[in-house]
Every structure is written in C-alpha cells, then in structure tokens.
C-alpha positions, -999 to +999 in steps of 0.1 A: -205-281-897-227-274-866-249-243-863-243-242-826-226-210-814-199-214-788-188-190-762-156-181-781-177-172-812-196-145-792-184-109-792-193-084-765-208-052-779-201-022-757-230+000-769-259+018-755-294+009-767-325+030-768-347-001-761-365-013-730-389-041-724-407-065-702-414-103-704-449-112-694-462-147-685-483-162-713-515-159-694-549-142-699-534-110-683-502-112-703-520-117-736-542-088-728-513-065-721-496-076-753-528-070-774-531-034-760-494-026-763-491-039-799-513-010-810-489+016-796-461+032-817-425+019-814-436-013-796-429-048-808-444-081-794-430-115-797-448-146-785-429-176-771-443-209-757-446-197-721-439-160-723-446-128-742-418-103-749-428-066-751-400-043-763-402-005-769-380+023-780-371+048-753-401+042-730-430+018-723-460+031-703-485+005-690-516+024-680-535+005-653-569+021-660-566+010-697-556-025-687-583-028-661-610-017-685-599-042-711-595-070-684-629-063-668-614-062-633-588-041-616-551-044-625-528-024-603-490-020-606-484-048-582-506-073-600-489-062-632-455-071-617-468-106-607-476-112-643-443-099-654-414-122-651-385-098-659-377-064-675-348-044-688-345-007-685-354+014-654-388+007-640-409+034-624-440+025-604-467+052-603-500+051-586-518+041-618-490+031-642-458+012-647-432+028-669-400+013-682-374+037-695-344+029-717-325+061-706-319+059-669-320+097-668-356+096-677-365+086-641-340+107-622-367+133-611-385+104-592-356+093-571 
C-alpha cells in the first residue's frame, strides 16, 4: 500500500483559524528574522531547505528597528518584503513595522 495521498483522499475543512504567518527566504536576513521571532510568545519556526516558515497566533509584528539593530544595517518594510516569499493573513505595512493579522478585522482601522 502506498503512503501517497490522492486528491480524493483529501477533505476540505471549512474552519477559521487564529493563525497567520510568513515564509522567508533561507538567507542571512531570513535566518536573523527567525532567530528574533522564535523568542516571542505564540510563534513557531520551521526550517526547510530553501525557506523558513514563521507562524504565529493572532498576530505577528516584525519590528524594523529590532531587526536593523540585530542585522547591523537598516532593514525597512520593503527590504523585509523582498526577503519574504509569501504570507497568510492580512498584512499591514507601517513606517517601522510589518504586521500580519489572522483576524482581518484587526486591520480595519487602517483601511
């Protein structure tokens, strides 16, 4: 018997999650972001061969000042997005931070 899952074996779950996350390139910058974020509560990090997955409950906040100080050079929200390959949740770009919210209502005040 094969361990391969076929399409007909999959079930669609119609649920709402309280999770959000980003996938970073496995680079110097991506590894640094992961090292900082793994110290924060409700954040999990998973390393893959070419990417790093950062998942969080309810909300992730990436503080550019904190990241810049650790990196030794400036990281702004736009540089952060270059190092990020994808995300899930609602992204909010501030002057000095990138936030990802699981609840879309968490960013409605900024629309």
